[in-house]
PALUMKOL-818809 format. One line per 2 residues: number of its first residue (from 1); their letters; for each residue x, y, z of N, C-alpha, C, O, CB. Coordinates in Angstrom, 1 decimal. Each point is the difference from the previous one (the first is absolute). Glycine has a CB too. Example, Ala and Ser with C-alpha at 12.3 -4.5 7.8 and 13.67 -1.06 7.14 Angstrom:
# PALUMKOL-818809
1	AS	13.2,-5.7,7.8,-0.9,1.2,0.0,0.9,1.2,0.0,1.0,0.0,0.7,-2.9,-1.2,0.5; 1.5,2.3,-1.9,0.9,1.1,0.0,-0.8,1.1,0.8,0.5,1.1,0.1,0.7,-1.7,-2.3
//
This chain:
# PALUMKOL-818809
1	MR	-3.8,12.1,-9.6,0.5,-1.8,0.2,0.5,-0.2,-1.3,1.1,-0.5,0.0,-2.9,-0.5,1.7; 1.2,1.2,-2.9,0.3,-0.4,-1.5,1.4,0.0,0.0,0.6,-1.0,-0.1,-2.6,1.9,-1.1
3	LL	2.7,0.3,1.4,1.4,0.4,0.0,0.4,-1.2,0.8,0.5,-1.0,-0.7,-0.6,3.7,0.6; 0.1,-2.9,1.3,0.7,-1.3,0.8,-0.6,-1.5,-0.7,0.7,-1.0,-0.1,-0.6,2.6,2.7
5	DE	-0.9,-1.5,-2.7,-0.6,-1.1,-0.7,1.1,-0.5,-1.2,0.6,-1.1,0.1,-3.2,2.2,0.6; 2.5,-0.3,-1.7,0.8,0.0,-1.1,1.4,-0.2,-0.2,0.8,-0.6,-0.7,-2.4,1.8,0.4
7	GG	1.8,-0.1,1.5,1.5,0.2,-0.6,1.0,0.1,1.7,1.2,0.3,0.1,-2.1,1.5,-3.2; 0.0,-2.1,4.1,0.7,-0.6,1.3,0.3,1.5,0.6,-0.4,1.1,-0.3,1.8,-3.7,-0.8
9	LR	-0.5,2.3,2.1,0.4,1.3,1.0,0.5,1.0,-0.8,-0.4,1.1,0.3,1.0,-2.4,1.6; 0.5,1.2,-3.1,0.4,1.0,-0.3,-0.8,0.8,-1.0,0.4,1.1,-0.5,1.6,-2.1,1.2
11	AL	-3.2,0.4,-1.0,-0.8,1.0,-1.0,-0.9,1.1,0.8,-0.7,0.8,-0.5,0.6,-2.8,-1.3; 0.3,1.9,3.2,-1.4,0.7,0.6,1.2,1.1,0.4,0.8,-0.3,0.9,-3.3,-1.8,0.1
13	TL	2.7,3.3,-1.6,0.5,1.4,0.0,-1.3,1.0,0.1,-1.1,-0.1,-0.4,3.2,-0.7,-1.1; -1.5,2.1,2.3,-1.0,1.2,-0.1,-0.2,0.4,-1.4,-1.1,0.4,-0.4,1.8,0.5,2.6
15	RS	0.5,-1.1,-3.2,-0.4,0.4,-1.5,-1.0,-1.2,-0.6,-1.0,0.3,-0.7,3.4,1.0,0.3; -2.0,-2.3,0.7,-1.1,-1.0,-0.7,-1.2,0.0,0.6,-0.9,-0.7,-0.5,2.5,-0.7,0.0
17	VA	-1.9,2.0,1.6,-1.5,0.0,0.6,-0.6,1.0,-0.7,-1.0,-0.2,-0.7,1.5,-0.5,3.1; 0.0,1.9,-2.4,-0.1,1.5,-0.3,-0.5,-0.2,-1.6,-1.0,0.5,-0.4,3.2,0.7,2.2
19	QQ	-1.3,-2.0,-2.6,-0.8,-0.3,-1.6,-1.0,-0.7,0.1,-0.9,0.3,-0.6,2.7,-0.3,-0.6; -1.8,-1.1,2.0,-1.1,-0.6,-0.2,-1.4,0.5,0.5,-1.0,-0.6,-0.4,2.7,-1.0,0.3
21	VG	-1.8,2.5,0.8,-1.0,0.9,0.3,-0.2,1.4,-0.6,-0.9,0.7,0.1,1.3,-2.0,1.7; 0.8,1.4,-2.5,0.1,1.4,-1.0,0.1,1.7,0.8,-0.6,1.1,-0.3,-1.1,-2.8,-1.7
23	VA	2.7,1.4,3.2,0.1,1.2,0.4,1.7,-0.1,0.2,0.7,-1.0,-0.1,-3.4,1.5,1.2; 3.0,0.7,-0.7,1.6,0.4,0.1,0.6,-0.7,1.4,-0.6,0.2,1.0,0.1,2.4,-2.3
25	PA	1.6,-3.3,1.3,0.6,-0.7,0.9,-0.3,0.7,1.3,-0.6,-0.5,0.9,2.2,-0.3,-2.5; -1.1,2.2,1.5,-0.1,0.9,1.1,-1.4,0.3,0.7,-0.1,0.5,1.1,2.1,0.4,-2.2
27	SL	-3.0,-1.4,0.2,-1.2,0.3,0.4,-0.8,-1.3,1.4,-0.9,0.1,0.8,0.9,1.3,-3.6; 1.0,-2.5,2.4,-0.2,-0.9,1.0,0.4,0.2,1.2,-0.6,-0.7,0.8,0.6,-0.3,-2.2
29	YS	1.1,2.0,2.0,0.3,0.2,0.8,-0.8,0.8,1.3,0.3,0.3,1.1,1.3,-0.8,-2.9; -2.5,0.6,1.1,-1.1,0.6,1.1,-0.9,-1.0,0.5,-0.5,0.3,1.1,0.4,1.8,-2.3
31	RV	-0.2,-3.4,0.6,-0.3,-0.8,0.5,0.4,-1.2,0.7,-0.7,-0.8,0.7,-0.2,1.8,-1.9; 2.7,-1.2,0.8,0.7,-0.8,0.4,1.5,0.3,0.2,0.4,0.7,-0.9,-2.1,-1.8,-0.1
33	ES	2.8,0.7,2.2,0.9,0.3,0.3,0.8,-0.1,-1.0,0.5,0.9,-0.7,-1.1,-1.2,2.6; 0.9,-1.2,-1.9,1.0,-0.9,-0.7,-0.7,-1.6,-0.8,-0.9,-0.7,0.5,2.8,2.0,1.5
35	VD	-1.4,-1.4,-2.8,0.1,-1.5,-0.5,-0.4,-1.0,1.0,-0.7,-1.0,-0.3,2.6,1.7,-1.1; -1.4,-0.6,2.7,-0.5,-1.0,1.1,-1.6,0.2,0.1,-0.8,-0.9,-0.1,3.3,0.9,1.6
37	DL	-2.9,1.2,-1.4,-1.3,0.5,0.0,-1.2,-0.8,-1.0,-1.1,-0.5,0.2,2.4,2.7,0.4; -0.6,-2.0,-1.7,-0.8,-0.9,-1.3,0.0,-1.7,0.3,-1.0,-0.7,-0.1,2.0,2.7,-2.0
39	FD	0.2,-2.3,2.5,0.1,-1.6,0.1,-1.0,-0.4,1.3,-0.6,-1.0,-0.2,3.3,0.8,-0.9; -2.9,0.9,2.3,-0.9,0.1,0.9,-1.4,0.0,-0.2,-0.8,-0.7,0.6,2.4,1.6,0.2
41	LA	-2.1,0.1,-2.0,-1.2,0.0,-0.2,-0.3,-1.1,-1.2,-1.1,-0.4,-0.2,0.9,3.1,1.2; 1.1,-3.2,-1.8,0.1,-1.0,-1.2,-0.4,-1.5,0.9,-0.9,-0.8,-0.3,3.1,2.4,-1.5
43	LD	-1.4,-1.6,2.8,-0.3,-1.3,0.5,-1.4,0.0,1.1,-0.7,-1.0,0.4,3.5,0.5,-0.7; -3.0,1.4,0.6,-1.5,-0.1,1.0,-0.9,0.1,-0.9,-1.1,-0.5,0.2,1.8,1.6,2.0
45	TA	-0.6,-0.3,-3.6,-1.4,-0.1,-0.8,0.1,-1.7,-0.9,-1.0,-0.5,-0.4,0.8,3.8,0.0; 1.2,-3.6,0.2,0.1,-1.4,-0.6,-0.9,-1.0,1.1,-1.0,-0.7,-0.4,3.6,1.2,-0.9
47	LA	-2.3,-0.5,2.4,-0.5,-0.6,0.8,-1.5,0.2,0.3,-0.6,-1.0,0.0,2.8,0.9,0.5; -2.7,1.2,-0.3,-1.2,0.7,0.0,-0.8,-0.5,-1.2,-1.2,-0.4,0.2,2.2,2.4,1.1
49	DD	-0.5,-2.0,-2.6,-0.6,0.0,-0.9,0.2,-1.7,-0.6,-0.1,-0.3,-1.2,0.4,3.3,1.0; -0.2,-3.7,0.9,0.0,-1.7,-0.3,-1.0,-0.4,0.8,0.0,-0.1,1.2,2.4,-0.4,-1.5
51	PL	-3.8,0.0,-0.8,-1.0,-0.4,0.3,0.0,-1.5,1.3,-0.8,-0.4,0.8,0.3,1.9,-3.4; 1.7,-2.0,2.2,0.3,-1.3,0.6,0.5,0.2,1.6,-0.4,-0.7,1.0,1.0,-0.2,-3.4
53	MS	0.2,1.9,2.3,0.3,0.2,1.4,-0.9,0.7,0.6,0.0,-0.1,1.3,2.2,-0.1,-1.6; -2.9,0.9,-0.1,-1.1,0.7,0.9,-1.1,-0.8,0.6,-0.4,0.2,1.2,0.7,1.5,-2.7
55	EA	-0.6,-2.6,0.6,-0.9,-1.4,0.5,0.8,-0.6,0.7,-0.5,-0.5,1.0,-0.9,0.1,-2.7; 2.8,0.2,1.6,0.7,-0.8,1.0,0.2,0.6,1.4,0.1,-0.7,1.0,1.1,-0.2,-2.9
57	IR	-1.2,2.1,2.0,0.1,0.8,1.1,-1.0,0.0,0.7,0.2,0.0,1.3,1.1,1.1,-2.2; -2.7,-1.1,0.4,-1.2,-0.1,0.6,-0.5,-1.4,0.4,-0.8,-0.2,0.9,0.4,2.2,-2.1
59	KA	0.9,-3.0,0.3,-0.7,-1.1,0.2,0.8,-1.2,0.5,-0.5,-0.9,0.7,-0.8,1.9,-2.4; 2.6,-1.0,1.3,0.7,-1.4,0.0,0.8,-0.4,1.1,0.7,0.7,0.6,-0.6,-0.4,-2.9
61	DL	-0.2,-1.4,2.4,0.8,-0.5,1.1,1.7,0.1,-0.1,0.3,0.0,-1.1,-2.4,-1.5,1.4; 2.9,1.6,0.5,1.3,0.6,0.1,0.6,-0.9,-1.2,0.4,0.7,-0.9,-0.2,0.1,3.7
63	PS	0.0,-2.1,-3.1,0.6,-0.9,-1.1,-0.7,0.8,-1.4,0.7,0.2,-1.1,-0.6,-2.9,2.8; -1.2,3.0,-1.5,-0.6,0.3,-1.4,0.6,1.7,-0.4,0.2,0.5,-1.1,-2.6,-2.4,1.6
65	LM	2.5,2.4,0.7,0.3,1.7,0.0,1.4,-0.2,-0.7,0.1,0.3,-1.2,-1.4,0.8,3.8; 2.3,-1.6,-2.0,1.2,-0.1,-0.3,0.4,-0.6,-1.4,1.0,0.4,-0.6,-0.9,-0.4,3.1
67	QA	-0.8,-1.0,-2.9,-0.3,-0.3,-1.1,-0.4,0.8,-0.9,0.6,0.0,-1.1,-0.8,-1.4,2.1; -0.7,2.2,-1.0,-0.3,1.2,-0.8,0.8,1.2,-0.1,-0.1,0.8,-1.0,-1.9,-1.7,1.5
69	FF	2.9,1.2,0.7,0.8,0.8,-0.1,1.3,-0.5,-0.8,0.5,0.8,-0.8,-1.6,0.1,2.8; 1.6,-2.1,-1.8,1.2,-0.5,-1.1,-0.7,0.4,-1.1,0.5,1.0,-0.5,0.6,-3.1,1.6
71	AH	-2.1,1.7,-1.8,-0.5,0.3,-1.3,0.1,1.3,-0.5,0.4,0.2,-1.2,-1.8,-1.8,1.6; 1.0,2.8,0.5,0.0,1.2,-0.2,1.4,0.4,-0.4,0.3,0.8,-0.9,-2.3,-0.5,2.5
73	LT	3.0,-0.9,-0.7,1.3,0.6,0.2,0.8,-0.9,-1.0,1.1,0.5,-0.1,-1.4,0.4,2.7; 0.1,-2.0,-3.4,0.1,-0.2,-1.5,-0.4,0.5,-0.9,0.7,0.0,-1.1,-0.5,-1.2,1.7
75	TH	-1.4,1.7,-0.5,-0.2,0.9,-1.0,0.6,1.3,-0.2,0.4,0.3,-1.1,-2.1,-1.5,1.2; 1.8,2.1,1.1,0.6,1.0,-0.1,1.5,-0.4,0.6,0.3,0.1,1.2,-2.5,1.3,-1.2
77	RW	2.8,-1.6,-0.9,1.7,-0.8,0.7,0.6,1.4,0.7,0.9,-0.3,0.8,0.0,-1.8,-3.1; -1.1,3.1,2.2,0.7,1.5,0.4,-0.2,-0.3,1.2,1.0,-0.3,0.7,-1.5,2.2,-2.4
79	AG	-0.8,-1.9,2.3,-0.8,0.1,0.9,0.7,-0.9,1.4,-0.2,0.6,1.1,-1.9,-0.2,-3.2; 2.8,-1.6,2.0,0.9,-0.3,0.8,1.6,1.1,0.2,0.4,0.4,1.1,-1.8,-2.8,-1.7
81	LV	1.8,2.5,-0.1,1.3,0.9,-0.1,-0.3,1.2,0.5,1.0,0.8,0.1,-0.2,-1.7,-2.0; -2.6,1.6,2.3,0.2,1.4,0.2,-0.1,-0.4,1.5,0.5,0.8,0.8,-1.5,0.7,-2.9
83	IG	0.3,-2.8,2.4,-0.4,-0.2,1.5,1.4,-0.2,0.8,0.2,0.4,1.1,-2.7,-1.5,-1.7; 3.6,0.5,-0.5,1.5,0.0,0.7,0.5,1.1,0.3,0.8,0.0,0.9,-0.4,-1.7,-2.0
85	MR	-0.9,2.7,0.3,0.6,1.5,0.2,-0.8,0.9,1.2,0.6,0.7,0.8,0.0,-0.6,-3.6; -1.9,-0.3,2.9,-0.4,1.1,0.9,-1.4,-0.9,0.5,-0.5,-0.6,-0.8,1.7,3.0,-0.6
87	AP	-1.6,-2.3,2.3,-1.0,-0.8,1.0,-1.1,0.7,-0.6,-0.1,1.2,-0.1,1.4,-1.7,2.5; -2.2,-0.3,-2.8,-1.4,0.5,-0.5,-1.2,0.6,0.9,-0.7,-0.7,0.8,1.3,-1.0,-2.4
89	RG	-0.8,2.9,1.5,-0.3,0.4,1.3,-1.9,0.9,-0.9,-0.6,1.0,0.4,4.1,-0.5,1.4; -3.6,-1.1,-2.5,-1.6,0.5,-1.0,-1.1,-0.5,0.6,0.1,-1.0,0.7,0.7,0.8,-2.9
91	PA	-1.7,0.8,2.0,-1.3,-0.8,0.7,-0.5,-1.3,-0.6,-0.9,-0.7,0.5,0.0,3.1,0.0; 1.5,-2.8,-1.9,-0.1,-1.4,-0.5,0.9,-0.7,1.0,-0.6,-0.8,0.7,0.1,1.3,-3.2
93	YL	1.7,-0.4,2.6,1.2,-0.8,0.7,-0.7,-0.1,1.6,-0.2,-1.1,0.6,2.6,2.1,-2.2; -2.8,0.1,2.0,-0.5,-0.2,1.5,-1.1,-1.0,-0.1,0.1,-0.9,0.8,0.3,3.2,0.0
95	AL	-1.5,-2.4,-1.6,-0.9,-0.6,0.1,0.6,-1.4,0.2,-0.1,-0.7,1.0,-1.3,2.4,-2.3; 1.9,-2.1,0.2,0.7,-1.2,0.1,1.0,-0.4,1.2,0.0,-1.1,0.5,-0.4,1.4,-2.9
97	SE	1.0,0.5,2.7,0.8,-0.4,1.6,-1.3,-0.2,1.0,-0.1,-1.1,0.4,2.5,2.9,-0.6; -3.1,-1.2,0.5,-1.1,0.4,0.7,-0.6,-1.4,0.0,0.0,-0.6,1.1,-0.3,3.2,-1.7
99	RM	-0.2,-3.1,-0.4,-0.9,-1.2,-0.6,0.9,-1.1,0.7,-0.4,-0.7,0.9,-0.7,1.5,-3.6; 2.5,-0.9,2.3,1.0,-1.3,0.2,-0.2,0.2,1.6,-0.6,-0.8,0.7,2.9,0.8,-3.0
101	CV	-1.8,0.9,2.8,0.1,0.4,1.6,-1.5,-0.7,1.0,0.0,-0.7,1.0,1.4,3.6,-1.9; -2.2,-2.5,0.3,-1.7,-0.3,0.5,0.0,-1.7,-0.2,-0.5,-0.7,0.8,-0.9,3.4,-1.9
103	LL	1.9,-3.3,-0.1,-0.5,-1.5,-0.5,1.1,-0.8,0.8,-0.1,-1.2,0.2,-0.9,1.7,-2.8; 2.2,0.6,3.2,1.0,-1.0,0.5,-0.3,-0.1,1.7,0.2,-1.0,0.7,1.8,1.8,-2.8
105	EQ	-2.7,0.4,2.6,-0.3,-0.2,1.6,-1.0,-0.6,-0.1,-0.1,-0.7,1.0,0.8,2.5,0.0; -1.9,-2.0,-1.8,-1.2,-0.9,-0.2,0.3,-1.6,0.3,-0.6,-0.9,0.5,-0.3,2.7,-2.4
107	AG	2.4,-1.8,1.2,0.7,-1.4,-0.4,0.8,-0.4,1.5,0.5,-1.1,0.2,-0.1,1.8,-3.2; -0.5,0.4,3.9,1.2,-0.7,1.2,1.3,0.2,-0.2,0.8,-0.6,0.7,-2.1,-1.1,-0.3
109	AP	1.8,2.7,-1.4,1.2,0.0,-0.1,0.7,0.6,1.0,-0.5,1.1,0.3,0.0,-1.3,-2.4; 1.4,-0.1,2.9,0.2,0.4,1.3,0.8,1.6,-0.3,-0.2,0.9,0.7,0.4,-3.8,0.4
111	DP	0.9,3.0,-2.4,0.3,1.4,-0.5,-0.5,0.3,-1.6,0.8,-0.1,-1.0,1.4,0.1,2.9; -3.6,0.3,-1.9,-0.5,0.6,-1.3,0.9,0.5,-0.8,0.5,-0.5,-1.0,-2.4,0.9,1.9
113	LG	2.3,1.0,-0.4,0.7,0.9,-0.7,1.3,-0.9,-0.5,0.1,-0.2,-1.2,-1.1,2.5,2.5; 2.0,-2.8,-0.3,1.1,-0.8,-0.9,-0.6,-1.2,-0.8,0.6,-0.5,-0.9,1.1,1.1,2.5
115	TA	-2.8,-0.9,-1.2,-0.3,-1.5,-1.4,-0.7,0.6,-1.1,-0.2,-0.6,-1.0,-0.5,-1.6,2.7; 0.2,3.8,-1.6,-0.5,0.6,-1.1,1.6,0.4,-1.1,0.3,-0.3,-1.1,-3.0,1.5,2.9
117	YR	3.3,-0.6,-0.9,1.4,0.3,-0.7,0.7,-0.8,-0.6,0.6,0.5,-0.9,-0.4,0.5,2.1; -0.2,-2.8,-0.8,0.7,-1.0,-0.4,-1.0,-0.3,-1.5,0.3,0.0,-1.2,0.8,-1.0,3.9
119	LS	-2.3,0.8,-2.0,-0.7,-0.3,-1.8,0.1,1.1,-1.0,0.0,-0.2,-1.2,-2.0,-1.1,2.2; 2.2,2.4,-0.4,0.2,1.0,-1.1,1.3,-0.2,-0.8,0.1,0.2,-1.2,-1.5,1.5,2.5
121	NL	2.7,-2.2,-0.5,1.3,-0.2,-0.4,-0.3,-1.2,-1.1,0.2,0.2,-1.2,1.3,0.7,3.6; -1.9,-1.8,-2.1,-0.4,-1.0,-0.7,-0.6,-0.2,-1.1,0.4,-0.7,-1.0,-0.2,0.5,2.7
123	VI	-1.3,0.9,-1.7,-0.6,0.5,-1.3,0.7,1.0,-0.7,-0.1,-0.2,-1.2,-1.8,-0.3,2.2; 2.5,1.5,-0.8,0.7,0.7,-0.7,1.2,-0.6,-0.8,0.2,0.0,-1.3,-1.1,1.5,2.8
125	GS	1.6,-1.9,-0.5,1.2,-0.7,-0.7,-0.4,-1.2,-1.1,0.5,0.0,-1.2,0.8,0.4,3.5; -2.1,-1.2,-1.9,-0.9,-1.0,-0.9,0.0,1.0,-1.3,0.7,0.0,-1.0,-2.5,-1.3,3.1
127	SL	0.7,2.3,-1.9,-0.1,0.5,-1.3,1.6,0.5,-1.0,0.2,-0.2,-1.1,-2.9,1.0,2.5; 3.3,-0.3,-0.5,1.1,0.1,-1.0,0.7,-0.5,-0.2,0.9,0.4,-0.7,-1.0,0.6,0.9
129	TA	0.1,-2.4,0.2,0.6,-1.3,-0.6,-0.5,-0.5,-1.1,0.6,-0.3,-1.0,-0.1,-0.2,3.0; -2.1,0.2,-1.8,-0.7,-1.0,-1.3,0.2,0.2,-1.0,-0.2,-0.9,-0.8,-1.2,0.5,1.6
131	PM	1.8,1.5,-1.3,0.4,0.0,-1.7,1.2,-1.0,-0.4,0.1,-0.7,-1.0,-0.9,3.2,0.9; 1.5,-2.3,0.9,1.4,-1.2,-0.4,-0.3,-1.3,0.4,0.8,-0.9,-0.3,1.0,2.5,0.9
133	AP	-2.9,-1.9,0.0,-0.2,-1.3,0.4,0.2,-1.0,-1.3,0.4,-1.2,0.2,-2.1,2.0,1.7; 1.4,-0.4,-3.2,-0.4,-1.3,-1.2,1.8,0.2,-0.3,0.5,-1.0,-0.5,-3.8,1.2,-0.9
135	DE	4.0,0.9,1.7,1.7,0.0,-0.3,0.3,-1.0,0.8,0.7,-0.8,-0.6,-0.1,3.3,0.1; -0.7,-2.9,1.8,0.5,-0.5,1.1,0.1,-1.2,-0.3,1.0,-0.5,0.6,-1.7,1.9,0.9
137	KR	0.1,-2.0,-2.2,-0.4,-1.7,-0.2,0.8,-0.2,-0.7,0.7,-1.0,0.2,-2.9,0.7,0.0; 2.3,1.3,-1.4,1.0,-0.5,-1.4,1.6,0.4,0.7,1.0,-0.6,-0.4,-3.0,1.4,-2.0
139	VT	1.9,0.1,3.4,1.8,-0.1,0.5,0.5,-1.4,0.8,-0.5,-0.7,0.9,0.3,3.5,-0.5; 1.3,-2.8,-1.0,0.4,-1.6,0.4,1.1,0.4,1.4,0.7,1.0,0.0,-0.7,-2.4,-2.9
141	ID	-0.1,0.5,3.8,0.5,0.5,1.1,1.5,-1.2,0.1,-0.1,-1.3,0.0,-2.8,2.5,1.2; 4.3,-0.4,-1.1,1.2,-0.9,-0.1,0.1,-0.9,1.4,0.5,0.3,1.1,0.7,1.6,-2.8
143	PE	-1.8,-3.2,1.3,0.1,-1.0,1.3,1.1,-0.1,0.6,-0.3,-0.6,1.1,-0.9,-0.6,-2.0; 2.5,1.5,0.8,1.0,-0.1,0.3,0.3,1.2,1.1,0.7,-0.2,1.0,-0.3,-1.3,-3.1
145	QA	-0.9,2.6,1.9,0.1,1.2,0.4,-1.1,0.1,1.5,0.3,0.5,1.1,0.4,0.4,-4.0; -2.1,-1.5,2.4,-1.0,-0.1,1.0,-0.6,-1.1,-0.3,-1.1,0.1,-0.6,0.8,2.2,1.0
147	PT	0.7,-3.7,0.0,-0.9,-1.5,-0.3,-1.1,0.3,0.6,-1.0,-0.4,-0.8,2.7,-1.4,1.0; -2.1,2.4,1.0,-1.2,-0.3,0.5,-0.9,0.9,-0.6,-1.1,-0.4,-0.5,2.0,-0.4,2.5
149	YA	-0.7,2.1,-2.1,-0.7,0.6,-1.2,-0.3,-0.6,-1.0,-1.2,-0.3,-0.2,2.1,1.7,0.8; 0.0,-1.6,-1.3,-0.2,-0.7,-1.5,-1.1,-1.1,-0.1,-0.8,0.0,-0.9,3.4,0.4,0.5
151	RL	-2.5,-1.3,1.5,-0.8,-0.9,0.0,-1.2,0.2,0.3,-0.8,-0.8,-0.5,2.3,-0.1,0.9; -2.0,2.0,0.5,-1.2,0.2,0.2,-0.5,1.1,-0.9,-1.2,0.2,-0.1,1.4,-1.0,2.3
153	HA	0.8,1.6,-3.1,-0.7,1.1,-1.0,-0.6,-1.0,-1.0,-1.1,0.2,-0.5,2.8,2.1,0.6; -0.8,-3.4,-0.5,-0.6,-1.0,-1.1,-1.2,-0.3,0.0,-0.6,-0.1,-1.0,2.3,-0.8,0.9
155	TH	-2.2,0.6,1.4,-0.8,-1.0,0.2,-1.4,1.2,0.6,-1.1,-0.5,-0.1,3.3,-1.9,0.7; -2.2,3.3,-0.3,-1.2,0.9,0.4,-0.6,0.7,-1.1,0.6,0.4,-1.0,0.3,0.0,3.2
157	HI	-2.3,-0.3,-1.8,-0.9,0.6,-0.8,-0.2,1.6,0.8,-0.4,0.3,1.1,-0.9,-3.0,-2.0; 1.9,3.5,-0.1,0.1,1.5,0.3,-1.2,0.7,-0.2,-0.3,0.4,-1.1,2.7,-0.4,0.5
159	SP	-3.1,0.2,1.5,-1.4,0.9,-0.2,0.2,0.8,0.7,0.3,-0.3,1.2,-1.8,-1.0,-1.5; 1.5,3.0,0.1,0.0,0.9,1.0,-1.7,0.1,0.6,-0.1,0.4,1.1,2.4,1.0,-2.4
161	QE	-3.1,-1.7,0.8,-1.3,-0.2,0.9,0.1,-0.9,1.1,-0.4,0.4,1.1,-0.8,0.1,-3.0; 1.7,-1.9,1.6,-0.1,-0.7,1.0,0.9,0.2,1.0,-0.3,-0.3,1.2,-0.7,-1.1,-2.6
163	IL	2.3,2.0,1.0,1.3,0.1,0.8,-1.1,1.4,1.2,0.1,0.1,1.2,2.8,-1.0,-3.6; -3.4,1.7,1.6,-0.7,1.2,1.0,-1.1,-0.7,1.0,0.1,0.0,1.3,0.1,1.9,-3.2
165	AN	-1.4,-2.5,0.9,-1.0,-0.9,1.1,1.1,-0.6,1.2,0.0,0.4,1.2,-2.1,-1.4,-3.3; 2.8,0.3,1.8,0.7,-0.8,1.1,0.5,1.1,1.0,-0.5,-0.1,1.1,1.4,-2.1,-2.7
167	GI	-0.2,3.1,1.3,1.0,1.3,0.9,-1.3,0.4,0.8,0.0,0.1,1.2,2.2,1.2,-3.2; -3.6,-1.0,1.1,-1.0,1.0,0.7,-0.4,-1.3,1.6,-0.2,0.4,1.1,-1.2,1.2,-4.2
169	KA	1.5,-2.8,2.7,-0.8,-0.8,0.4,0.8,-0.3,1.3,-0.5,-0.2,1.2,-0.6,-0.6,-3.6; 2.3,0.9,2.1,1.1,-0.1,1.0,0.2,1.2,1.3,0.5,-0.2,1.2,0.5,-0.8,-3.4
171	LL	-1.4,1.9,1.7,0.2,1.3,0.8,-1.6,0.1,0.7,-0.1,0.9,0.9,2.1,0.5,-2.8; -2.9,-2.0,1.6,-1.3,0.4,0.5,-0.4,-0.7,1.4,0.1,-1.2,0.1,-0.9,1.5,-2.6
173	P	0.4,0.4,3.5,-0.2,-1.0,1.2,-0.9,-0.8,0.2,-0.1,-0.7,1.0,0.9,2.1,-0.1
//
């Protein structure tokens, strides 16, 4: 995970992992088939090792669980990108998915799985775009090209957490 947290997706290679653990790259092939397996392992390990996520999966209501997931993904920026490439199916992600579906069924959602997917997509997308929010306000919009957007943009308070909270609220039954 440290390789990914410090260097992003390109930093994770069989060679770099082998160097970190002090073995020959070829010896890793007895444990993993490809770098995709390393992504899967890192993704699930990062979630499982996050104490706030573990607590949220056990006890939180759905909005708090989604906020914790957002915080997790903004801490491990590579994780949202990996989820976009490979559906997470490790034990920690299955526990998260199960908890979301249980909470949505209990809340009476007519389509718990579809709502879970929508919530996940909102959180993942929000986490990927949150780092650019400070730049968003500094960029001026040409009012001749987009007059309504320019007017709204000039007065809007851009807060990724607020936008996420409102989006979660809108998706809940």
